[in-house]
C-alpha positions as CSV (number, residue, x, y, z in Angstrom):
1,X,-0.2,0.1,-0.1
2,X,1.6,3.3,-1.1
3,X,1.0,6.6,0.8
4,X,-1.6,7.8,-1.2
5,X,-3.7,4.4,-0.5
6,X,-2.8,5.1,3.3
7,X,-4.2,8.5,2.7
8,X,-7.3,7.4,1.4
9,X,-7.7,4.9,4.4
10,X,-7.5,7.4,6.8
11,X,-9.8,9.7,5.4
12,X,-12.2,6.9,5.3
13,X,-11.9,6.4,9.1
14,X,-13.2,10.1,9.3
15,X,-9.7,11.5,9.7
16,X,-7.3,13.3,7.8
17,X,-3.4,13.0,7.4
18,X,-1.3,14.0,10.2
19,X,-1.2,13.0,13.7
20,X,-2.5,16.3,15.5
21,X,-5.8,15.6,13.6
22,X,-6.7,12.3,14.3
23,X,-7.3,13.3,18.0
24,X,-8.3,9.8,19.9
25,X,-7.9,7.8,16.9
26,X,-4.7,5.5,16.9
27,X,-3.6,4.1,13.6
28,X,-1.6,1.1,13.9
29,X,0.2,-0.7,11.3
30,X,0.1,-4.4,10.3
31,X,2.5,-5.8,7.7
32,X,-0.5,-8.4,6.8
33,X,-4.3,-9.0,7.2
34,X,-5.3,-10.2,10.6
35,X,-6.2,-13.4,9.3
36,X,-9.2,-14.0,11.6
37,X,-10.7,-12.4,14.5
38,X,-11.6,-16.1,15.4
39,X,-9.2,-17.5,18.4
40,X,-9.9,-21.0,17.6
41,X,-8.2,-20.9,14.3
42,X,-5.5,-18.1,14.4
43,X,-1.9,-18.4,14.5
44,X,-1.1,-14.6,13.2
45,X,0.4,-13.1,16.3
46,X,-1.2,-9.6,16.2
47,X,-4.4,-11.2,15.3
48,X,-4.1,-13.2,18.5
49,X,-3.2,-9.7,20.5
50,X,-6.5,-8.0,19.0
51,X,-8.4,-10.7,20.4
52,X,-7.0,-10.8,23.9
53,X,-6.6,-7.2,24.3
54,X,-9.0,-5.4,22.0
55,X,-12.4,-7.4,21.1
56,X,-12.7,-10.4,23.4
57,X,-11.5,-11.1,27.3
58,X,-9.7,-14.2,28.2
59,X,-10.1,-16.2,31.6
60,X,-6.9,-14.6,32.8
61,X,-4.1,-12.5,31.6
62,X,-0.5,-12.1,32.4
63,X,1.2,-9.3,34.6
64,X,4.3,-8.0,33.4
65,X,6.0,-10.6,35.5
66,X,4.2,-13.4,33.8
67,X,2.1,-14.3,36.5
68,X,-1.6,-14.9,35.7
69,X,-4.0,-12.3,37.0
70,X,-7.9,-12.4,36.8
71,X,-9.9,-11.1,34.0
72,X,-13.0,-12.6,33.0
73,X,-12.5,-15.0,35.6
74,X,-12.7,-12.8,38.9
75,X,-11.0,-15.8,41.0
76,X,-10.2,-19.4,40.5
77,X,-9.3,-22.1,43.2
78,X,-7.8,-25.6,42.6
79,X,-8.7,-28.9,44.4
80,X,-6.4,-30.2,46.8
81,X,-5.1,-32.8,44.3
82,X,-4.9,-30.2,41.7
83,X,-6.9,-32.1,39.0
84,X,-9.9,-29.8,39.2
85,X,-9.9,-26.0,38.6
86,X,-13.0,-24.0,39.2
87,X,-13.2,-20.6,37.9
88,X,-15.7,-17.8,39.0
89,X,-16.9,-15.4,36.6
90,X,-17.6,-11.6,36.5
91,X,-21.3,-11.7,36.0
92,X,-23.0,-9.9,33.2
93,X,-19.8,-8.7,31.0
94,X,-22.0,-7.8,28.1
95,X,-21.5,-9.0,24.5
96,X,-21.8,-6.3,22.1
97,X,-24.9,-7.6,21.0
98,X,-26.5,-6.8,24.5
99,X,-26.3,-10.5,25.5
100,X,-24.0,-11.4,28.6
101,X,-21.2,-13.4,29.0
102,X,-22.1,-16.5,30.6
103,X,-20.4,-19.9,31.7
104,X,-21.8,-21.7,28.8
105,X,-19.6,-19.3,26.7
106,X,-16.7,-20.6,28.3
107,X,-17.6,-24.2,28.4
108,X,-18.4,-23.9,24.6
109,X,-15.0,-22.2,23.6
110,X,-13.2,-24.7,25.6
111,X,-15.1,-27.9,24.1
112,X,-14.6,-26.4,20.5
113,X,-11.0,-25.8,21.2
114,X,-10.7,-29.7,22.3
115,X,-12.2,-31.1,19.4
116,X,-9.7,-31.8,16.6
117,X,-12.4,-31.2,14.1
118,X,-12.1,-27.3,14.8
119,X,-8.4,-27.0,14.1
120,X,-7.2,-25.1,17.2
121,X,-3.7,-24.6,16.8
122,X,-3.1,-25.1,20.6
123,X,-5.1,-28.4,20.7
124,X,-2.3,-30.3,22.4
125,X,-2.3,-27.8,25.2
126,X,-5.6,-29.3,26.3
127,X,-4.6,-32.4,26.2
128,X,-4.8,-33.0,29.9
129,X,-8.3,-31.8,30.1
130,X,-10.9,-34.6,30.9
131,X,-14.0,-32.3,30.9
132,X,-15.4,-29.0,31.4
133,X,-18.6,-28.0,33.0
134,X,-20.7,-25.0,33.5
135,X,-22.3,-25.1,36.9
136,X,-24.4,-22.0,36.7
137,X,-23.8,-18.7,34.6
138,X,-21.1,-18.0,36.6
139,X,-19.2,-20.9,37.6
140,X,-17.0,-23.3,35.1
141,X,-15.4,-26.4,36.4
142,X,-12.3,-28.0,34.3
143,X,-11.4,-31.4,35.4
144,X,-7.9,-32.8,34.3
145,X,-6.7,-36.3,33.9
146,X,-3.8,-35.6,35.7
147,X,-2.4,-33.3,38.6
148,X,-1.1,-30.0,37.2
149,X,1.5,-28.4,38.5
150,X,0.9,-24.7,37.1
151,X,-1.6,-22.7,35.9
152,X,-2.3,-23.6,32.2
153,X,-1.1,-20.8,29.8
154,X,-3.8,-21.6,27.4
155,X,-6.3,-20.1,29.7
156,X,-4.5,-16.3,29.1
157,X,-4.4,-16.9,25.6
158,X,-7.6,-18.2,24.3
159,X,-10.1,-15.3,23.6
160,X,-13.6,-16.3,25.1
161,X,-16.3,-16.4,22.0
162,X,-20.1,-16.1,22.1
163,X,-21.8,-19.6,22.1
164,X,-25.1,-18.2,21.1
165,X,-23.5,-16.8,17.9
166,X,-21.5,-19.9,16.9
167,X,-22.9,-23.1,18.3
168,X,-24.9,-23.7,15.3
169,X,-21.8,-23.8,13.4
170,X,-20.1,-27.2,12.4
171,X,-16.8,-27.0,14.2
172,X,-15.2,-28.2,11.0
173,X,-16.7,-24.9,9.3
174,X,-15.5,-22.3,12.2
175,X,-12.6,-21.1,10.1
176,X,-15.3,-20.1,7.3
177,X,-18.2,-18.9,9.6
178,X,-19.8,-15.8,8.6
179,X,-19.5,-14.3,12.3
180,X,-15.4,-14.2,11.4
181,X,-16.6,-11.2,9.0
182,X,-18.8,-9.5,11.6
183,X,-17.8,-10.6,15.1
184,X,-19.6,-9.7,18.2
185,X,-17.1,-9.5,20.9
186,X,-17.1,-8.6,24.9
187,X,-13.8,-6.7,25.0
188,X,-12.6,-3.1,25.5
189,X,-13.2,-2.4,22.0
190,X,-16.3,-3.2,19.6
191,X,-15.8,-4.3,16.0
192,X,-16.8,-1.6,13.3
193,X,-15.5,-2.6,9.8
194,X,-13.0,-4.7,8.0
195,X,-11.9,-4.2,4.5
196,X,-9.7,-6.9,3.4
197,X,-6.1,-6.6,3.1
198,X,-6.5,-2.7,4.1
199,X,-8.0,-2.2,7.8
200,X,-10.0,-3.2,10.6
201,X,-11.7,-0.6,12.7
202,X,-12.6,-0.9,16.6
203,X,-14.2,1.8,18.7
204,X,-14.2,2.2,22.3
205,X,-16.7,0.1,24.1
206,X,-18.3,2.4,26.6
207,X,-20.0,-0.3,28.4
208,X,-16.9,-2.4,29.4
209,X,-16.9,-3.1,33.0
210,X,-14.9,-1.0,35.3
211,X,-14.0,-4.0,37.0
212,X,-12.1,-5.3,34.0
213,X,-10.4,-2.0,33.4
214,X,-13.4,0.3,32.3
215,X,-13.7,1.7,28.8
216,X,-10.5,2.7,26.6
217,X,-9.2,6.0,27.0
218,X,-8.9,6.2,23.1
219,X,-12.0,6.3,20.6
220,X,-10.8,4.4,17.9
221,X,-8.0,2.0,17.0
222,X,-7.5,1.1,13.3
223,X,-5.3,-1.7,12.5
224,X,-3.9,-0.7,8.6
225,X,-2.3,-3.3,6.4
226,X,0.7,-2.1,5.1
227,X,2.8,-4.7,3.6
228,X,5.5,-2.6,2.1
229,X,8.4,-1.9,4.7
230,X,9.3,1.4,3.2
231,X,5.8,2.6,2.5
232,X,5.2,1.8,6.3
233,X,8.3,3.7,7.0
234,X,7.4,6.8,4.9
235,X,3.6,6.8,6.4
236,X,5.1,6.7,10.0
237,X,7.6,9.5,9.6
238,X,4.9,11.7,7.7
239,X,2.6,11.2,10.7
240,X,0.2,9.1,8.7
241,X,0.8,6.1,11.1
242,X,0.9,6.2,15.0
243,X,2.6,2.7,15.3
244,X,4.6,0.8,13.0
245,X,6.9,-2.3,13.1
246,X,10.1,-1.1,11.4
247,X,13.6,-3.1,10.3
248,X,16.5,-2.8,12.4
249,X,17.9,-0.9,9.5
250,X,15.6,1.6,9.9
251,X,16.0,2.6,13.6
252,X,18.5,5.1,13.9
253,X,16.5,7.1,11.1
254,X,13.3,7.0,13.1
255,X,15.2,8.3,16.1
256,X,16.3,11.6,14.1
257,X,12.5,12.5,14.0
258,X,11.4,14.6,16.9
259,X,8.0,13.3,17.0
260,X,8.7,9.6,17.3
261,X,10.4,7.4,19.3
262,X,11.8,3.7,18.7
263,X,10.5,0.9,21.1
264,X,12.4,-2.3,21.4
265,X,11.1,-5.2,23.6
266,X,11.8,-8.7,24.2
267,X,9.7,-11.3,22.4
268,X,8.7,-15.1,22.8
269,X,9.2,-15.3,19.1
270,X,11.7,-17.4,17.5
271,X,12.8,-17.3,13.7
272,X,13.6,-20.6,12.2
273,X,14.0,-22.4,8.7
274,X,11.5,-25.2,9.2
275,X,12.2,-28.3,7.2
276,X,9.4,-30.8,6.0
277,X,10.8,-34.2,7.2
278,X,8.0,-35.9,5.2
279,X,9.9,-35.6,2.0
280,X,13.2,-35.4,0.3
281,X,15.8,-33.9,0.8
282,X,14.9,-33.1,4.7
283,X,13.6,-36.6,5.5
284,X,17.7,-37.3,5.8
285,X,19.2,-36.2,9.0
286,X,22.4,-35.6,7.7
287,X,21.1,-33.0,5.2
288,X,19.1,-31.3,7.9
289,X,22.2,-31.2,9.8
290,X,24.3,-29.9,7.0
291,X,21.8,-27.3,6.4
292,X,22.0,-26.1,10.0
293,X,25.8,-26.2,10.0
294,X,26.1,-24.3,6.7
295,X,24.1,-21.1,8.4
296,X,26.0,-18.1,10.0
297,X,23.6,-16.9,12.7
298,X,26.0,-14.1,14.2
299,X,26.1,-12.9,10.5
300,X,22.1,-12.5,10.7
301,X,22.1,-10.9,14.1
302,X,24.9,-8.4,13.0
303,X,23.9,-7.7,9.1
304,X,20.5,-8.3,9.1
305,X,19.1,-7.3,12.7
306,X,21.7,-4.7,13.4
307,X,21.9,-6.1,17.1
308,X,18.1,-6.3,17.7
309,X,18.2,-9.8,18.4
310,X,20.6,-12.7,19.3
311,X,21.2,-16.4,17.7
312,X,18.8,-18.9,18.6
313,X,20.0,-22.4,19.9
314,X,16.6,-23.4,20.1
315,X,12.7,-22.6,20.2
316,X,12.7,-21.1,23.8
317,X,14.2,-18.0,24.9
318,X,16.5,-18.2,27.8
319,X,14.3,-15.8,30.0
320,X,11.7,-18.3,30.0
321,X,11.4,-20.7,33.0
322,X,10.9,-23.7,31.1
323,X,14.2,-23.0,28.8
324,X,16.5,-25.8,28.6
325,X,20.3,-25.2,27.8
326,X,21.3,-26.4,24.4
327,X,24.8,-26.6,23.1
328,X,24.7,-23.7,20.2
329,X,24.9,-25.0,16.5
330,X,28.2,-23.7,15.1
331,X,29.1,-22.0,11.9
332,X,31.0,-24.7,10.1
333,X,30.6,-24.9,6.4
334,X,33.2,-27.5,6.1
335,X,31.4,-30.0,8.4
336,X,28.2,-29.1,6.4
337,X,30.3,-30.3,3.1
338,X,31.4,-33.3,4.7
339,X,27.9,-34.2,5.5
340,X,26.6,-33.5,2.3
341,X,29.2,-35.9,0.6
342,X,28.9,-34.7,-2.7
343,X,25.1,-34.5,-3.1
344,X,23.5,-31.5,-4.2
345,X,20.2,-31.0,-2.9
346,X,17.6,-28.6,-4.7
347,X,15.4,-27.0,-2.4
348,X,12.7,-24.1,-2.2
349,X,12.9,-21.7,0.3
350,X,9.4,-20.6,1.2
351,X,8.7,-17.3,3.1
352,X,6.0,-14.7,3.5
353,X,6.4,-11.1,1.7
354,X,7.0,-9.2,-1.5
355,X,10.1,-7.1,-0.8
356,X,13.8,-7.8,-1.0
357,X,14.0,-11.0,1.1
358,X,17.2,-10.1,2.8
359,X,17.3,-12.9,5.3
360,X,16.7,-15.7,2.7
361,X,19.1,-14.2,0.5
362,X,21.6,-14.5,3.3
363,X,20.5,-18.2,4.0
364,X,20.4,-18.9,0.2
365,X,24.1,-17.5,-0.1
366,X,25.4,-19.7,2.8
367,X,23.6,-22.8,1.8
368,X,25.0,-22.7,-1.7
369,X,28.2,-22.3,-0.7
370,X,28.2,-25.7,0.5
371,X,26.2,-27.4,-2.2
372,X,22.7,-26.6,-1.9
373,X,20.7,-25.3,-5.0
374,X,18.2,-22.7,-3.4
375,X,15.5,-21.0,-4.9
376,X,13.6,-18.3,-3.1
377,X,9.8,-18.2,-3.1
378,X,7.9,-15.3,-1.4
379,X,4.1,-15.9,-1.0
380,X,1.1,-13.6,0.8
381,X,0.4,-14.9,4.0
382,X,-2.9,-16.9,3.1
383,X,-0.8,-18.7,0.6
384,X,1.9,-19.2,2.8
385,X,0.1,-20.8,5.4
386,X,-2.0,-22.9,2.9
387,X,1.3,-24.3,1.8
388,X,3.0,-24.8,5.1
389,X,0.0,-25.6,7.3
390,X,-2.4,-27.1,5.2
391,X,-2.8,-30.9,4.8
392,X,-0.5,-31.3,1.6
393,X,2.4,-29.4,3.6
394,X,3.7,-28.4,0.0
395,X,7.4,-27.0,1.3
396,X,10.8,-27.9,1.3
397,X,11.9,-25.4,4.1
398,X,9.7,-22.5,5.5
399,X,11.5,-19.4,6.9
400,X,9.3,-18.1,9.3
401,X,8.9,-16.5,12.6
402,X,7.2,-18.6,15.3
403,X,5.2,-16.8,18.2
404,X,5.5,-18.5,21.4
405,X,3.9,-18.9,24.9
406,X,5.4,-18.8,28.4
407,X,3.6,-22.2,28.9
408,X,5.6,-23.5,26.0
409,X,2.4,-25.2,24.2
410,X,3.7,-23.7,20.9
411,X,6.4,-26.7,21.0
412,X,4.2,-29.5,20.1
413,X,2.4,-27.9,16.9
414,X,6.2,-26.9,15.4
415,X,7.2,-30.7,15.8
416,X,4.1,-31.6,14.2
417,X,4.7,-29.3,11.5
418,X,7.9,-30.5,10.6
419,X,6.2,-34.1,10.2
420,X,8.5,-35.6,12.8
421,X,7.2,-38.6,14.5
422,X,7.5,-36.8,18.3
423,X,5.2,-38.2,21.0
424,X,6.9,-36.2,23.6
425,X,4.6,-33.8,25.4
426,X,6.9,-32.7,27.9
427,X,8.5,-29.4,27.0
428,X,12.0,-30.4,28.2
429,X,11.7,-33.5,26.3
430,X,10.5,-31.6,23.4
431,X,13.3,-29.2,23.2
432,X,15.7,-32.5,23.5
433,X,14.0,-33.8,20.4
434,X,14.7,-30.6,18.7
435,X,18.1,-30.6,19.4
436,X,18.9,-34.3,18.5
437,X,16.8,-34.5,15.3
438,X,17.2,-31.1,13.9
439,X,13.5,-30.7,12.3
440,X,14.4,-27.0,12.5
441,X,17.5,-24.6,11.7
442,X,17.0,-22.1,14.4
443,X,18.2,-18.7,13.4
444,X,17.6,-16.0,15.9
445,X,15.5,-14.7,18.7
446,X,13.9,-11.7,17.7
447,X,13.4,-8.2,19.7
448,X,10.3,-6.4,18.9
449,X,11.3,-3.0,17.1
450,X,8.5,-0.2,16.7
451,X,8.3,3.2,15.9
452,X,6.0,5.1,17.7
453,X,4.5,8.9,17.7
454,X,4.9,10.2,21.0
455,X,1.3,11.6,21.0
456,X,0.0,8.3,22.1
457,X,0.9,8.2,25.7
458,X,0.6,5.3,28.4
459,X,2.3,2.9,25.9
460,X,3.8,-0.4,27.2
461,X,5.4,-3.0,24.8
462,X,7.1,-6.1,26.3
463,X,7.2,-9.8,26.0
464,X,3.2,-9.9,26.2
465,X,3.0,-8.0,22.9
466,X,2.5,-4.2,21.6
467,X,-1.1,-4.0,22.6
468,X,-1.1,-5.3,25.9
469,X,-2.0,-1.6,27.5
470,X,-4.2,-0.6,24.4
471,X,-7.1,0.0,26.6
472,X,-4.9,2.6,28.7
473,X,-3.4,4.4,25.6
474,X,-4.3,8.1,25.7
475,X,-3.6,11.0,23.1
476,X,-2.2,14.3,23.5
477,X,-5.1,17.0,23.0
């Protein structure tokens, strides 16, 4: 989207170009469309943040120390043997159609997530759940097959959806439900409009209960889709956007603008080259190891990230409690050549985007230097997701960012994505499988880098995401 098109979007919102004239409307750039507001079928990181912090509520939410705090559930209690968790909900939190949020909404959401037909990406996180029961309108009981040693992270991540709007949709059809285009929410903002591949518009919910934080201070949040990094940068520096993710290479330039600030924050977000072990050449462990040894991770951090990140040794950042120390993969091209033993594998690097593909070109050069023949194919997000996550898994190696969670529930789905036969469900064992079988060449642990207009105040961006305090944002008069 060029700057002229972006200006048209702003005018359509009732705004004109320039931050001072937007008042309490905040424009937040996304590099891709939000995929879906439906929390049961979404993997897109920003879409999940919109679900958790904008449009819906979760049972609990993390504070800055990643300790679960009450949200839709005002309190909870474990049984003595930690096999039963009872939630007490805040009563009467209204959906935007006027109906109250009740325990049935929670039980329907959790049961739909537990049904494999739905395709919930974190299905394995609910494997220990034996049953869910609504005792009354404000009480939900979750029973587990085995004692649980901690509060399940999935209850901070899965937004509760309106059963009265979705319970007639077959679970296998939830991805295509008409509700996805006109969602009813119960969060601090209300859905107004979605123009595919252009923008999502949310207005302040004046009826959001004070006990859950009260109505937002800004009047409107617009998520604008801008897939070209340079167009995004130009719009940010011209005052046509309030927030935009920027490349590390542009951070110093943004800092020169008096109205802007660069925000950098840790993420549970690891980049990797995900190998498809279902088919040649990456069904061969020696070729997977050769590809991993051929990659110079420090080169990526220094030359591509400009220091905004660190080389990855595995899928888990060291600052998370469940991290298992892993010996880093060295940059060893001679060892990679020996493992290839004269073979010349032909592979395609699949990625999302339409720009220069600088990271993929670095990988292409390093892999070619040891004997791989490498082509790069960039796809729009939905096409990429279909190729990689679809039932045919039509890819050799997918270069992608993988959003994580404090409970490490993302490890199982990554293993499944690679096609590796890996029944382990314990996060420590899963990390060992990644180290031993190399189904992914881990590249780097990312830091978030955003340019922000200083007219928007009350902003916190941290490991929980960019939108974690969106309901507390306010704008300078």
